[in-house]
C-alpha positions in Angstrom: 13.1 76.5 63.0 16.7 77.0 62.0 19.6 75.9 64.1 23.2 77.0 64.3 26.4 74.9 64.6 28.8 77.2 66.4 32.4 76.1 66.8 35.6 77.7 67.9 38.9 76.0 67.3 42.6 76.2 67.8 44.7 74.6 65.0 48.0 72.9 66.0 48.8 71.1 62.8 47.5 73.0 59.7 48.3 70.3 57.2 46.3 67.6 59.0 43.5 70.1 59.9 43.2 71.0 56.2 42.4 67.4 55.4 39.4 67.8 57.7 38.3 71.2 56.3 38.6 70.0 52.7 35.9 67.3 53.4 33.5 69.2 55.6 31.7 71.5 53.1 30.2 68.6 51.1 29.1 66.9 54.3 27.4 70.1 55.6 25.6 70.6 52.2 24.3 67.0 52.3 22.5 67.8 55.5 21.1 71.1 54.3 23.7 73.3 56.1 25.0 76.6 55.0 28.2 78.2 56.2 27.6 81.7 57.5 31.0 82.4 58.9 34.3 80.5 58.8 37.6 81.9 59.7 37.9 85.5 58.8 38.3 88.5 61.0 37.2 88.3 64.6 37.5 90.1 67.9 37.1 88.3 71.2 34.9 90.4 73.4 35.0 88.4 76.5 36.4 85.0 77.6 39.6 83.1 77.0 41.8 83.9 74.0 42.5 80.2 73.5 40.7 79.8 70.2 41.6 81.5 66.9 39.1 80.2 64.4 35.3 80.5 64.5 32.6 78.9 62.5 28.8 79.4 62.3 26.7 77.0 60.1 23.0 77.3 59.7 20.8 74.2 59.3 17.1 74.1 58.6 16.4 72.3 61.9 18.3 71.3 65.0 17.8 67.6 64.1 19.5 68.1 60.7 22.5 69.8 62.3 22.8 67.1 65.0 22.5 64.4 62.3 25.3 66.0 60.3 27.6 66.2 63.3 26.9 62.6 64.3 27.1 61.2 60.7 29.7 58.6 59.8 30.9 61.0 57.1 31.6 63.8 59.5 33.1 61.4 62.0 35.6 60.2 59.4 36.5 63.8 58.4 36.8 64.9 62.0 39.2 62.0 62.7 42.0 64.1 61.1 41.3 67.0 63.5 40.7 64.7 66.5 44.1 63.0 66.1 45.8 66.1 67.4 45.6 68.6 64.5 43.4 70.9 66.6 41.1 71.4 69.5 37.4 72.4 68.9 34.4 73.2 71.0 31.1 72.8 69.2 27.5 73.6 70.2 24.3 73.2 68.2 21.7 75.8 69.2 18.2 76.4 67.9 17.4 79.8 66.6 14.9 82.2 68.2 11.4 82.5 66.8 
């Protein structure tokens, strides 16, 4: 059953954050992921207006998505973001049958 990595972020340092986003596509592909939405137009329907970038990535299974997020490669890429370049909330959710 497919699973979805859903993230929302606020970028505070675009130069450092780009170092992260430049590395992530290859890591996602390695774990069978496919980006469905990244950036682009959005409209917040309800909730805080704190985040300004939204990402949805589909993985074949929840386990593959979690493995991607917890991989050494992703951790290394995320270190650019985690050092203050942005704030992110991420959830991995299994799709409906």
